[in-house]
C-alpha positions as CSV (number, residue, x, y, z in Angstrom):
1,M,119.5,163.2,203.7
2,L,120.6,162.3,199.8
3,F,123.1,159.5,201.8
4,I,120.3,157.5,203.1
5,S,119.1,156.3,199.6
6,A,122.5,154.9,199.0
7,C,123.0,153.1,202.0
8,F,123.1,149.5,200.6
9,N,118.8,149.4,200.4
10,R,119.2,150.2,204.6
11,R,116.1,151.8,205.9
12,W,116.1,155.4,207.1
13,Y,115.3,154.3,210.8
14,E,118.2,151.8,210.9
15,I,120.9,154.5,210.0
16,E,122.6,156.0,213.0
17,L,124.3,159.6,212.8
18,Y,127.9,160.0,213.2
19,T,127.0,162.9,214.9
20,E,125.1,160.9,217.3
21,K,127.5,157.7,217.3
22,Y,130.6,159.8,218.3
23,R,129.3,162.5,220.7
24,P,131.9,162.9,223.6
25,K,130.2,161.3,226.6
26,T,133.0,163.5,229.1
27,L,135.1,166.4,229.2
28,I,138.0,164.7,228.6
29,E,136.6,163.6,224.8
30,V,135.8,167.4,224.1
31,I,138.4,168.3,221.8
32,G,139.6,171.9,221.4
33,Q,137.7,173.6,224.0
34,D,140.7,173.4,227.1
35,K,140.1,177.0,228.1
36,A,136.2,176.7,227.9
37,I,135.9,173.4,230.1
38,K,138.5,174.8,232.6
39,Q,136.0,177.9,233.0
40,L,133.2,175.7,233.1
41,I,134.5,173.9,235.8
42,S,135.3,176.7,237.8
43,W,131.8,178.2,237.4
44,F,130.1,175.3,238.8
45,N,132.9,175.1,242.0
46,N,132.4,178.2,242.9
47,C,128.2,178.1,242.7
48,N,128.2,175.0,244.2
49,E,130.1,176.3,246.9
50,K,128.3,179.7,247.4
51,K,124.8,177.7,246.8
52,R,123.8,180.3,244.4
53,W,123.6,179.4,241.0
54,R,124.3,181.9,238.3
55,P,123.3,180.8,234.6
56,V,126.4,180.3,232.5
57,I,126.0,180.8,228.5
58,L,128.2,178.7,226.3
59,W,128.3,180.4,223.1
60,G,130.3,180.1,219.6
61,P,129.6,179.2,216.4
62,H,127.8,175.9,214.6
63,G,129.5,172.6,215.4
64,C,132.1,173.7,218.1
65,G,130.8,171.3,221.0
66,K,128.2,173.5,222.8
67,T,125.7,171.0,223.4
68,S,128.2,167.9,223.8
69,M,130.2,170.1,226.4
70,A,126.7,170.8,228.4
71,Y,125.9,166.8,228.4
72,S,129.4,165.8,229.3
73,F,129.5,168.2,231.8
74,C,126.1,166.3,233.4
75,Y,127.7,163.1,232.9
76,D,131.1,163.9,234.6
77,H,128.9,165.8,237.7
78,M,126.7,163.1,237.9
79,L,123.7,165.7,237.2
80,E,120.6,164.7,235.2
81,P,120.3,166.8,232.3
82,V,116.9,168.6,231.5
83,E,116.8,169.9,227.8
84,I,114.5,172.5,226.5
85,N,114.7,173.7,222.6
86,V,113.1,175.4,219.7
87,A,111.1,171.7,219.3
88,S,110.2,171.2,222.6
89,S,106.2,172.1,223.4
90,Y,104.6,174.4,225.7
91,S,103.4,171.2,227.9
92,E,106.4,169.9,228.1
93,V,108.6,173.0,229.0
94,E,105.8,173.5,231.6
95,A,106.5,170.2,232.8
96,K,110.5,170.6,232.9
97,L,110.4,173.8,234.7
98,F,108.2,172.1,237.3
99,S,110.4,169.2,237.7
100,L,113.3,171.3,238.9
101,D,112.2,171.5,241.7
102,V,111.4,168.1,242.4
103,S,114.4,165.2,243.2
104,T,114.8,162.2,241.2
105,F,114.3,158.6,241.8
106,N,118.1,157.9,241.3
107,G,119.1,160.8,243.7
108,K,120.6,162.9,241.1
109,D,120.5,166.6,241.0
110,K,119.2,168.4,237.8
111,C,121.0,170.6,235.5
112,L,118.8,172.7,232.9
113,I,119.8,172.9,229.6
114,I,118.5,175.6,227.1
115,E,119.4,175.0,223.6
116,E,119.8,178.2,221.2
117,L,118.2,180.5,224.0
118,E,117.7,183.5,220.9
119,F,115.4,181.4,218.8
120,V,113.8,179.9,222.0
121,L,112.9,183.5,223.7
122,G,111.5,184.2,219.6
123,L,108.7,181.6,220.1
124,R,105.3,182.8,221.3
125,D,104.2,179.7,223.4
126,I,107.1,178.5,225.3
127,G,109.3,182.0,224.9
128,K,107.3,183.3,227.7
129,L,107.8,180.7,230.4
130,V,111.5,180.7,229.4
131,R,112.0,184.0,229.9
132,K,109.9,184.2,233.4
133,F,111.8,181.2,234.5
134,L,115.3,183.2,233.7
135,D,113.9,186.3,235.0
136,K,114.4,184.5,239.0
137,K,116.9,186.0,240.9
138,K,117.7,182.5,242.4
139,F,117.9,179.2,240.5
140,P,117.0,175.7,241.9
141,G,120.3,174.3,240.2
142,P,122.6,174.3,237.1
143,V,121.3,176.5,234.2
144,I,123.7,175.8,231.2
145,I,122.3,177.9,228.3
146,T,123.7,177.3,224.6
147,S,124.0,180.3,222.1
148,D,125.3,181.1,218.8
149,D,125.8,184.5,219.1
150,V,125.9,186.2,223.2
151,Y,125.5,189.6,222.0
152,H,121.9,189.1,220.3
153,R,119.4,191.5,221.4
154,K,117.2,189.1,223.1
155,L,120.4,188.1,225.3
156,Y,121.2,191.9,226.7
157,D,119.6,191.7,230.2
158,L,120.6,187.9,230.9
159,R,124.1,188.4,229.9
160,R,124.6,190.8,232.5
161,R,123.4,187.9,235.0
162,S,125.2,185.4,233.6
163,E,129.1,184.1,233.2
164,A,129.4,183.9,229.4
165,I,131.8,181.1,228.3
166,R,133.3,181.7,224.5
167,L,134.1,178.5,222.6
168,S,136.3,179.0,219.4
169,R,136.2,177.5,216.1
170,L,137.5,174.2,215.8
171,K,140.7,174.4,214.0
172,K,141.3,172.3,210.5
173,S,143.9,169.7,212.1
174,L,141.9,169.3,214.8
175,I,138.7,168.4,212.3
176,V,141.2,166.2,210.6
177,K,141.8,164.2,213.8
178,I,138.2,163.8,214.3
179,L,137.6,162.5,210.8
180,R,140.4,160.3,211.2
181,R,139.3,158.5,213.9
182,V,135.9,158.0,213.1
183,S,136.7,156.6,209.5
184,S,138.9,154.4,211.4
185,S,136.1,153.2,214.0
186,E,133.8,152.6,211.1
187,G,136.4,150.3,208.9
188,I,136.1,153.5,206.2
189,T,138.8,154.1,203.9
190,V,139.2,157.5,203.2
191,S,142.4,159.2,202.0
192,Q,144.3,162.0,204.1
193,Q,143.2,164.2,200.7
194,I,139.8,163.6,201.2
195,L,139.9,164.3,204.7
196,E,141.2,167.5,204.5
197,S,139.0,168.6,202.0
198,I,136.1,168.0,204.0
199,A,137.6,169.7,206.8
200,E,138.1,172.9,204.7
201,E,134.4,173.3,203.5
202,S,133.0,172.5,206.6
203,G,134.4,176.4,207.9
204,G,135.2,174.6,211.5
205,D,132.1,173.1,212.0
206,A,132.6,169.3,213.4
207,R,129.2,168.7,213.2
208,A,128.8,169.3,209.5
209,A,131.9,167.5,209.1
210,L,130.9,164.3,210.3
211,N,127.6,164.4,208.0
212,D,129.8,165.3,204.9
213,L,132.1,162.2,205.6
214,Q,128.7,160.1,206.4
215,I,127.3,161.4,202.9
216,V,131.1,160.3,201.1
217,A,131.1,157.0,202.8
218,A,127.6,156.0,201.6
219,S,127.8,157.3,198.1
220,G,131.6,157.2,197.7
221,S,131.4,160.5,196.2
222,F,133.0,164.0,197.2
223,D,130.8,166.1,194.8
224,L,127.6,166.3,197.2
225,I,129.6,168.0,200.0
226,V,128.8,171.6,199.5
227,R,130.9,175.0,201.6
228,R,129.1,176.2,204.4
229,N,129.0,180.0,204.9
230,V,131.2,180.9,208.0
231,R,129.7,183.2,210.3
232,V,132.0,185.7,211.5
233,Y,131.7,187.3,215.2
234,I,132.3,190.4,216.1
235,Y,135.7,190.1,217.8
236,D,137.1,188.5,214.6
237,F,135.8,191.4,212.4
238,L,137.3,193.9,214.7
239,D,140.7,192.0,214.9
240,S,140.3,192.1,211.0
241,I,139.9,195.6,210.3
242,F,142.4,197.1,213.0
243,T,145.1,194.4,212.0
244,G,144.2,192.7,208.8
245,E,145.6,193.7,205.2
246,P,143.4,196.4,203.4
247,G,141.8,194.8,200.4
248,T,138.6,192.7,199.7
249,E,139.2,189.9,202.7
250,V,138.2,192.5,204.9
251,S,135.4,193.5,202.7
252,K,134.3,189.9,202.2
253,K,133.6,189.6,206.1
254,F,130.6,192.5,206.1
255,S,127.9,190.2,205.1
256,E,128.8,187.7,207.6
257,V,129.9,189.4,210.3
258,S,127.0,189.0,213.4
259,V,125.9,192.5,213.8
260,D,124.1,195.0,211.6
261,Y,126.3,197.6,210.1
262,E,125.1,200.6,212.7
263,M,126.1,198.4,215.6
264,L,129.4,197.4,213.9
265,L,130.3,201.1,213.7
266,S,129.4,201.5,217.4
267,W,132.0,198.9,217.9
268,I,134.6,200.4,216.0
269,Y,134.2,203.9,217.4
270,E,133.8,202.2,221.0
271,N,137.2,200.1,220.5
272,V,139.2,202.4,218.1
273,L,140.2,204.2,221.7
274,H,141.7,200.9,223.1
275,V,144.2,200.0,220.3
276,T,145.9,202.9,219.9
277,S,147.2,206.2,221.6
278,N,148.7,207.7,219.1
279,I,147.1,210.9,218.9
280,K,147.6,211.3,214.7
281,S,146.7,207.9,214.1
282,L,143.4,208.1,216.1
283,N,142.8,211.5,214.6
284,E,143.0,209.5,210.9
285,A,140.8,207.0,212.3
286,L,137.9,209.1,213.6
287,R,138.1,211.3,210.3
288,I,137.6,207.5,208.6
289,L,135.0,206.6,211.0
290,S,133.1,210.0,210.5
291,V,133.1,209.6,206.5
292,A,131.8,205.8,207.1
293,D,129.0,207.2,209.2
294,K,127.7,209.5,206.4
295,F,127.8,206.9,203.8
296,N,125.7,204.9,206.6
297,W,123.4,207.7,206.5
298,R,122.7,208.0,203.2
299,A,122.7,204.3,202.8
300,R,119.2,204.6,205.2
301,R,118.1,207.6,203.8
302,V,118.4,208.2,200.6
303,D,119.3,205.0,198.6
304,W,121.2,201.5,200.0
305,K,123.9,201.4,196.6
306,Y,125.8,204.0,199.1
307,L,126.6,200.7,201.6
308,K,129.2,199.9,198.8
309,Y,131.1,203.2,200.0
310,L,130.5,202.4,203.6
311,F,132.6,198.6,202.7
312,A,134.9,200.6,201.1
313,V,136.2,203.4,203.3
314,L,136.4,200.9,206.4
315,S,138.1,198.0,204.0
316,Y,140.7,199.9,202.8
317,G,140.8,203.0,205.2
318,L,141.2,201.5,209.1
319,P,143.1,198.6,208.0
320,S,145.9,200.5,206.1
321,L,146.5,202.5,209.5
322,K,147.3,199.5,211.2
323,L,146.1,200.6,214.9
324,K,146.1,197.3,217.2
325,R,148.7,197.4,219.8
326,R,150.7,194.1,220.2
327,G,149.8,192.0,222.7
328,Y,145.9,190.8,224.1
329,V,143.5,193.9,223.4
330,R,140.4,193.7,225.5
331,Y,137.5,194.9,223.4
332,S,134.4,196.0,225.3
333,F,130.8,196.5,224.2
334,P,129.4,199.8,223.0
335,S,128.8,202.5,225.9
336,V,126.3,204.1,224.4
337,I,124.1,201.4,223.9
338,S,124.2,200.3,227.6
339,T,123.3,203.7,228.7
340,R,120.4,204.2,226.5
341,A,119.4,200.9,227.8
342,S,119.9,201.7,231.5
343,V,118.1,205.1,231.0
344,R,115.2,203.6,229.4
345,R,114.8,200.6,232.1
346,K,115.2,203.6,234.7
347,N,112.4,205.3,233.0
348,I,110.2,202.7,233.2
349,D,110.9,201.7,236.6
350,D,109.6,205.3,237.4
351,I,106.6,205.2,235.7
352,I,106.0,202.2,237.4
353,Q,106.3,203.3,240.7
354,I,104.1,206.4,240.2
355,L,101.3,204.0,238.7
356,A,101.5,202.2,241.8
357,S,101.2,205.0,244.4
358,K,98.3,206.5,242.3
359,C,96.3,203.5,241.7
360,H,96.9,202.1,244.8
361,C,98.4,198.5,243.6
362,S,101.5,196.4,243.7
363,K,104.5,196.9,241.2
364,R,103.7,193.7,239.3
365,D,100.2,194.8,238.6
366,A,101.4,198.3,237.8
367,L,103.6,196.8,235.1
368,R,101.1,194.8,233.8
369,I,98.9,198.3,233.4
370,Y,101.8,199.8,231.8
371,R,102.1,197.2,229.2
372,L,98.5,197.6,228.7
373,F,98.7,201.2,227.9
374,S,102.1,200.4,225.8
375,S,100.5,198.0,223.5
376,I,97.3,200.1,222.9
377,G,99.8,203.2,222.2
378,R,101.5,201.4,219.5
379,I,97.8,199.9,217.6
């Protein structure tokens, strides 16, 4: 909040953030997400036609417009947004979920917006309420969920029952365009070089870029701007590991990728078969992955210093093979993890069914008994 103290002795509550003041009101004003907007409208039309609502997950990096798109969608379709986020209290969430079945005074239908669901589910108080609501098979209206990473472990079950729409990181030219429009509206004279520097340091985060512009406008100094750590998503990482140049640029992404190392190896192993059909290249790639897996095992069981050898093998070994075919390659989630999860769910269902028959109770009560004994077993 350094810019607040420099704003010509104005009180903090008199300052309106650029991120709120210039938030898009309609979908036409959302920049750089044309494909995602078409998918969102298509989802709404299909669900509205069938009268069967399926949750939609808008996912992507920070500052790419997930929340703005959700509210703009509500505005364009005359829906009343009902938001739940990590700052919501238990009673507030309870009241909002109950209100979805109640009609509004102005006759508008309601749309539930859940911000950063993976963090909401991690909260002890409101997480259970939201999870119970999302476990329903039928929803009273549209449900829009925002998330930084749709492959987060807490979203696995929901992802199979929802439609996921990915929002891409904003390009530098688009962020410069947004900054130029805002500075023109505010009557601020900022050089093109400063605007490009702010866009570069933001790492594709429009929210961070607008905050930085407000800092520069208030303080008159670019020295307060800090470079953001950019999170690398698994799809981008796979592109770099299969087609990138061997070297340090690939190794730097290991600390920024959105999954852990074991999951990362599973992703690479699953998709290396999709990117090449050459037997010789495939054999060499699997040999490199086996060496990487050995170093991963030694890092977990012996000493974490072996991770640097894992990074070296993957950073220089796989990119040197140039595996990826020309054109679009659809990466898939590791099947071994999906199979393991489905087998575990089937085993739990079998146990619940046996408990229900032996205890002469419903499956819901049998599930409570199972959870009780499971918690006792972990003590």
